[in-house]
N, C-alpha and C positions, 0 to 999 in steps of 0.2 A: 662331105662323104660321111656316111653313117657306118658305125662298126658295132658288131655284136660278138659276144664271146660266151661259150659254154665250157665250164671247167669241169675236169674229172680228176679229183685229187687221187683216187685209187690207182689209176694207171698213169697219172701225171701227164695228161694230155689236155690241150685246150683246142677247141674247134672255134675258129675265127671266120666270120663271114662279114661281108660289107656290101653297101649299096653306094656306088659312085655318084658323084655329083654331076653337073652339066659338063659337057665336053667343050662347048663354045667353039664349034667348027674345027677343032683339032682333036681327032679321035685319040682315045687312050691306046697307047702301045703296050703297056705292062703295068703291073702293080708291084709295090715293095711292101712287105710286112715287117714291122719292127716290134721289139719288146724292151721293156726296162724292168728293173726290180726295185724294191723298196731300199735296197743297199745302196744303190746309185740312181736315184730317180730322175737325174738330169741327163743321164747317158742312155742313148737308144742304140740297140744292136740290131743289125739286119738278120731276119730269119730266112727270108727268100727275097731275092732282088729282081727276078724276072718272071713273074707269074702272068700268065696270058691274060689279055684283056677280056677274054671270054670266061675266065674262072673267077669266081666270087667267094671261094671257100678254101681254107687250108687247115689241116690238123697238125699241131706241133707237139713235141714231146719236151717236157720241162725237167730241170734238175730238181733234186730233193731240197727241202728247206728254203723255199723261196716264195716271194709275193710278186706275181707278174702282172703287168698291164701291157696292152698292145695298141698299136695304131697302124694305119695304112696310108701309103702315098701313092699317087699315080704319076705316070710319065707319058708325055706325048711329044710331038715334034718340036714344040716350043721349050720344053724343059720339065722340071719336076714341080709337082703341085706342093701346096702346103700340106703338112700332115693332117689327118683327121684328128678330132679330139681322141685322147686316149680312152681305152675301153672303161666303162663304168664298173664292170665286174673285175674284181681283183682275183686272179687264180692263185691259190695258196697250195703249196705242196708240203707234205709232211716231212719231218727230219728223216734222213737216210744216209747211206753211204754214197759216195760219189760214183758215177757211172764208169769212170776210168781211173786207173791208178795215176798218182802224180808222176811227173817226169823230172829228170835232172835233180834228184833229191840230194841235198848236201847238209850234213850236220856238222857244226862246229861250235866251240866254246872258247872263251877268252879268260875264264877263271873257274875255279872249282865250284860245282853247283850250278854252272851256267851252260845251257845247251840251246843253241839256235838252229832251227831247221829252215832251209830254204827249199823252194821247188818252183818249177815252171807252171804257171797258172794257165789252165785251159779256159777259154771263153765260156764253154758250156758249164764249167764248175765254178765260176768266179764267185757266185753268191755263197757257195758252200765254204770256200776258202776263207772269205771274210768272216763268216760266222764262227768257224773253227778258231781263227786267230782271236777273235773277240772273247770266245769262251776260255781259251787258254790264258789269256791275259787276266781275266776276271778270277780265275782259279788261283793264280799266282798271288794276286793281291789279297785273297781271303786267307790263304795258309800262312 
């Protein structure tokens, strides 16, 4: 399967389209589109899991401050295909604020001058959280 990606960093979207491989006498039932980020390159997340066999294009919105690649899988009556190669184009989004507020925020400390903040991570903002934590840790080491 061949995959193509056009990135638009201004509005944080990626247009993904693909050309399926041979069906081998078992027609494709649907497609699955996945993404990963440079923060966790070995973890793939589903964007859409039931794209019609007649559709070969999807537009997705990305979170700020990320580097995204994409891949596509197909499903037929026999099962799931191997994934396509990941996209050659890497979609990069600019730094920005998260699209949603964090949930279940808890702040606590165990000694003077120590404050630890916890929150529930949204899958759509996971790359932002990792960047923020890395940035905070670096700043603490410098000061």
